[in-house]
N, C-alpha and C positions, 0 to 999 in steps of 0.2 A: 479735813479736806482743805480748809482755809490755810492751815499751816503749810501743807504740801505745796499749794499754789504760791504762797509767799516765798518758800524755799526755792522753788523752781525759777521764780522771777529773779531772786537775788543771785542765783548761781549761773543762770544762762541769759535771761532776757535783758537784764540791766547791763552786763558786760557786752553783749552783742550790740545793744543800742549805743553804748559808749564807743565801741569800735567803729560803728557806722558813722557816727558824728565826727569822730577823729579822722576818718578817711576823707570826709567832705572838707573839713576845716584845713587839713594838711594839704589837700589838693589846691584849695584857694590860696593858702599862704605861700606855697611853693611857686605858684604861678604869678602872684602879685608882689611877692617880696617880703613876706613875714606876717606875723600876727596869728600864728597857729594857736598858741596857748591862750591868747586874748579872745579868740573866737570860741575855742573849746571850753574854757573854764566856766563861762556863764551857764552853758548847757548842763555841765556837771553840777553846778550849784542849784540849778532849777529842778533837775530830775532826781538827783541822788542825795542820800543822807551821808553826812560826814563833815568833819571840821574844815574850815577855810584852808588850812595848811595841807591837810591830807588830800583834798580834791585838787588843790593847786599843784601838789607833787605829781598827781596822776596826769594832769594837763601837761606838765613839763616833761614827762616821759615821752609823750607823743611828740612834743616839740623837739626833743633831743634827737629822736630817730628821724624826724622830718628833716632837720638840718644836716644830719649825717648823710642821709641818702642824697639830698639835693647837692651838698658840697662835693660829694664823690662824682656826681654826674657833671657838675660844672668843671671840676678838675680835669676830668677825662676829655671834656670839650676844649681844653687848653685855653681857658680865658686868661688874658694877659693881666696879671695883678701886680700892684706895687707892694713889695714886702714891707716897706716902712708904714704904709697906710694900714696894711693888715695888722701889724703889730700894735699901732696906736688904737685901732678899733677893738682889738681883742683885749689888750691890757686895761684900757680905760673902761671898756665894757664890763670887765670883771670887777673893777673897783666900784662902779656904779651899782652893779647887781648885788654885790656884797652889802652895800649900804641899804639898798631897798629891801633885801631879804631880811636884814636885821630889823628894819622898821616894822614889817608885818607881824612880828612877834609881840608888838606893843600897840598901844592905842594910836590911831592916826585917822585923819579926816580924808577918807577915800574919795569923797565927792570933789574935793578941791583938785586932786590929782587927775580925776576923770575929766573935769572941765578944762583943765590945762591941755590935756591930750586931745580932747575933742576940738578945741579951738585951733590947735596946731594942724590937726588932720584936715579940718574943714577948709581952712585957708589954703593949705597946700593942694587939696583936691581942686579948688577953684583956680589956683595958679597953674596947675598942670592942664586943666581943661582949656585954658585960654593961651597956653604956650605951645605953639605948633612944633617947634624944633626940639625942645628939651626932652631928653631920654631916648631919642630915636637914633643916636649915633651920628647925627648930622653936624654936631658941634665938636670942636676940639676940647677935650677935658682940660681943666685948669691945671697949671703947673703946681706941684705940691711943694710950696715954700714952707719954711719953718713956721711962719705966722699962721698959714692955713692949717698946718698940722696941729698947732696949739688950739685953734678954734675948733677943729674937729675933735680933739681930745676932750675939751670942755663940754661940747654938745653930746658926745658919746657917754660921758659920765652922767650927765643929767638925765638923758633918755633911759639909761639903764638903771637908774634909781627907780624909775617907773616900772621897768622890766622886773625888778626884784619884788615889786609890790603886787602887780597883777599880770605880768608877762605879756608877750606878744608885741613888744615895741620895736622889733626888728624892722617893721615896716617904716618906722620913723627914720631909721638909719638909711634904709633904701632911698627914701624921699630926700634925705639930706645929700646923699651922694649924687642923686640925679639932679636935684634943683640947684645946689650950691657948687658942687665940684664938676657938674656937667658931664658926668659919666653915664653912658648908655644904660638903659634899664636892666638888661640881662647881665651885663658886667657888674652893675651895682648890686644886683641880687646875689651874684656869685660871692662878692665880698661879705654881704650880710649872712649868707648861709655858712660860710667858712668860719667867720668869727663867732657867730652865735652857736655853732657846734661846740667850740671851745668853751664858751660861757655856760651853755646849757649842761655840759658834763659836770662842771663844778657845782652849779646851782642845784641841779637835780639830785646829785649825790648827797649834798647837804640836806635837802628837803626830805629825802628818803631816810636819812639817818635820824631825823627828829619826828617823823610822822608815820603813823600806821596806815597802810593802804590796802585796798582789796586787790589781792594778787591777780585774780581773773580779770578784773577791770583794767588793771595796769597792763596785763599782757594784751588785752583786746585793743586798747588805745595805741599800744606800741605797734601792733600789726597794722592798724588803721593809719598811723603816721607814716609807715614805710610805703604802703600802697598809694596813699594820697600824694606823698612827696614824689615818688617815682613818676606817677601820672602827670602831676602838675608841672614838674621840671621839664619832662620831655615835650609837654604841650607848649611850653615857653619857646623852645628851639624850633618847634614846628611852625608856630604862628609868628614869631619874631617880635621885635621891640614895639611895633605899632599896636599889636593886639595886647601885649603885656601892659602898655601904658593905658589903653582903654580899660582893661580889666582892673588895673590898680586904681585908676581914678574913680571908677564906679565903686569899687570895694571900699576905698578910703572914705568916700562920701557917705556910704551907708553906715560904716562903723562910727563915724563922727556923729551922725544923727542918733545912733543907738546910745552912744555915750552921753549925749546931751539929754535924751529922754530919761535915762537912768538917773542922771544927776538932779533933774528937775522933779521927777515923779518918784 
């Protein structure tokens, strides 16, 4: 009897729970501008058995489908995107992610990376909370000079090293575009979803080639990523930049507190 219950949980309950959590995290990430894998991955580590890399690969499956669905919706909404910026974000994002994905196969001090990310997120959340105009489309976006594109390239490589280690750093890119380049929230998220779809395809393919995953769990989180992303992205356009900014600021603040608590305790 005990073996039957264990088998039932492994085959149906665990994948269903994973799919439900993936739906919620994808909805939040699509609405606020990233962080799907970063939100989902800790839950998988907490509730499921498996290696770091195998569960990370499962989280990235959901993130890949989330960015795919969201980018398609943003594309259909005809967001005006600069092709040069998109190329810089995608290429440099791939470079950083390759470095980070290489690092997780060896020993590294995860706490240091978490504290760095927590500090950046917390300071940015406070900055957004006290900045009334940023991200609302009330300011003219900065002109993309060569100097600004180089700064963007360096920032993108660094943040995507973190993406390769524990995922979900798309929200940092969204914050950079909003805070530094003065691009409205929804348009910034469109950039993030499009370039991270490209990045996630390569990273997820690589992770799946070196890790064994639970097929049912992978399918469940994929479905969850699609449903959550579709809902969260449409909610963006329904509520507009003001609500997206409020949601992003609150979400970033909570994530930063979570990172700090994990690093300390």
